[in-house]
VEXTI-790450 format. One record per residue (C-alpha): residue in one letter; x negated, y negated, z. Coordinates in steps of 0.02 Angstrom, whole numbers, plus 50000, padded with zeros to 5 digits. Layout:
REM VEXTI-790450
aXYZ;...
***
This chain:
REM VEXTI-790450
m445634552853900;n444284555554030;a444854561854197;i444004548654356;i444724561954498;e444454579854489;v445114593854612;e444544611454585;n445194624954698;l445224614654852;n445374622355022;f445534613255194;g445904618555378;y445594609255545;t445294627055617;p444774643155535;q446604650755573;n447634634555489;t447144631055307;i448184617055260;l447784615055078;k447444632254966;d446684631654805;i447254614954747;s446814611954568;f447294593054470;e446554578854419;v447034560954380;i446694551454203;q445684534954218;g447114521654230;r448624533354287;f449684530654441;l449784545954546;a451054548454695;i450684563554821;a452284567054905;g452944582855012;p453574585755208;n452604581055355;g451224592855380;a450934597955205;g449264587755216;k449564573055107;t448514560755222;t447214575855230;l446894577255046;l446704557555047;n445324558455173;l444564573055082;l444644562254892;c443734545554999;g442264558955073;l443114555855258;l443304572955265;r442434588255179;p443054603455092;k442954621155144;a442874627154987;g443184619954808;s442574603654762;i442894585154721;r442254574054576;i442454556754566;d441814549054411;a440964565454348;a440074565054513;p440364577854666;v440964566554806;e439564571254939;s438534565254824;y438924548054858;s438064536254988;v439334527255079;k439094511154998;k439124518654843;l440594528954863;a441404511154922;q441074504154753;k441994516954653;v443564520454789;a444524507054877;v445604514755034;v447244507955085;r447854514155252;q449544513855339;e449854497555404;f448904492755577;v448474476655655;p446564476555694;v445884473855856;f444824459255809;d445724445855763;f445114440055591;t445714430255464;v446184434955304;a444844426355216;q443694436355320;m444644452455300;v444744451155108;s442814447955097;m442264462155188;a442614472255022;r441284463954938;t439924470055089;p439354486654990;y438914472254853;l437934460454949;g436114458254931;t434604458855032;f435114444855124;g436974448055149;f437464431855057;e438934430254946;t438724426754756;k439904414954651;a440624432054580;d440954437954745;k441894421554808;q442854423954632;m443184440854665;i443864438054841;n444924423654767;e445744431854622;a446204446854741;l447064432354863;e448104423954705;a448424440954618;t449184446054782;d450094429954834;t448934428955018;a447964412654967;q449274401955072;f448684413555225;a446884414455190;l446394403955350;r447844413355479;p447544426455589;l447944443155522;g448874447455685;s449864431255638;l450624438455483;s452224450055453;g452094468755401;g452384465355197;e451104452655220;r449624462655318;q449924476355174;r449824461955051;v448244456955116;f447604476655141;i447904476454972;a446984461054924;r445504466655012;a445534483254900;l445764472154729;a444234462154791;a443194478454803;n443364479854614;s443204498254600;p444184506154477;v445214518454602;l446404513854751;l447034525554887;l448464522654984;d449074529855119;e451014528455138;p450974508955090;t452794503755121;t452784511755289;f453964500255395;l454074487655271;d456024481755209;l456604483055048;k456054471354950;h454384470955034;q454324490754965;v454544485354785;g453474472054812;i451934480954857;y452484493154713;d452634479954583;l450924472554652;l450074489954626;k450964491154459;a450214476254402;a448514480554447;q448824496854338;f449274487554183;e448084472754218;k446524479854293;g446644496854240;k446704502454417;t446844521554449;i448034522354596;v448294538554693;a449704534854837;v450454545554977;t452204541855009;h453814549455069;d455044538054955;i455174549654807;n456514536654723;l454874523954722;a453994535354664;a455134541154503;q455214523254449;y453384517454487;c452244533054454;d451644542254294;e451434558354394;i451594564854556;l450974579654669;l452174588054779;l451484597854909;g452284609954996;a452324616055193;d452054634155136;g450354627155031;n451134628454843;y450994613054768;h451834606154599;i450924591954478;g451434585354341;e452354570654259;t453634561854372;k455204566854281;d454664584454251;v454204589254430;l455674578954534;s457074590554501;q458574594654621;e457894612654658;q456154607454688;i456594596254807;e457824603654900;k456424617454924;v455114607654968;f456084596155087;g457174609955156;v458734598355132;r460404596855018;t460154583954891;f461174573654778;v460424570554625;g461034557054496;s460464547054363;l460204527454332;g459264521854161;q457774533154108;e457324540754283;k458074552654410;f458694545754608;f459024558054741;i460134555054898;p459664567755029;l461334574955122;g461424583255301;k462814591455391;f463654577055457;a463494563655308;k465074554755255;d464884563255072;s464084578355105;g465664587655053;q466024576354912;i464404576354809;t465344575554637;r465794556254664;k465344546154547;p464724528254574;h464914515954420;n463844517454294;i462954531254374;q462864549554307;q462584562254417;e461264577054378;
***
């Protein structure tokens, strides 16, 4: 299978004395779902910004669909990669329909008019994310979970093969967290999208992502199938916290236990139908 994202010997730092990402190499096969996880300051968002061309590597290379990311024009790169940033409320109070329709800008012709095909993609994205009901409402009037679905609708309307997301479930409640990941998984399965998502929730990554890139604060990294990379040893080493590890069905789950956690000294206790690793 072909890799749609290729990263080779990537190095980046915001100052000459501080290299955040050191000699990172990996690839993402088309149609796969990759999580990027790690502690604060490990370079997760920085890596996402490098993948979408917002930042340039100090050394190494990034290729999107076999071409160097820097070889793309802004317009052409937007046709390859759609980015969903952390949840925010825009300064200008666009309606939901206006926000989603912006995704078609890189495809508009000389006169800037939407075609029938553009409108169809916009409508399909609104329907897929269950946001058509909000089409005429100002974006600022929606809840955090509803706005995130709108931003994902905009990414889907771009019809790009790659979706990059920066902590898409930040500030969302449990229902909306799994709702966002269900939506992304549907885009992967039904639309063949390649998805790369920065996340702090390794349990959601274990349940939904095919692979994970685990970045350490010391510059080391691990990449592979989620079931192989996410182990008690790796989690405790990378995040510096004692962890209870159990299994429920096919995947593991992880519970961090601090010094004053109620069960910090009793992690051998087993809830019903759950096996401790």
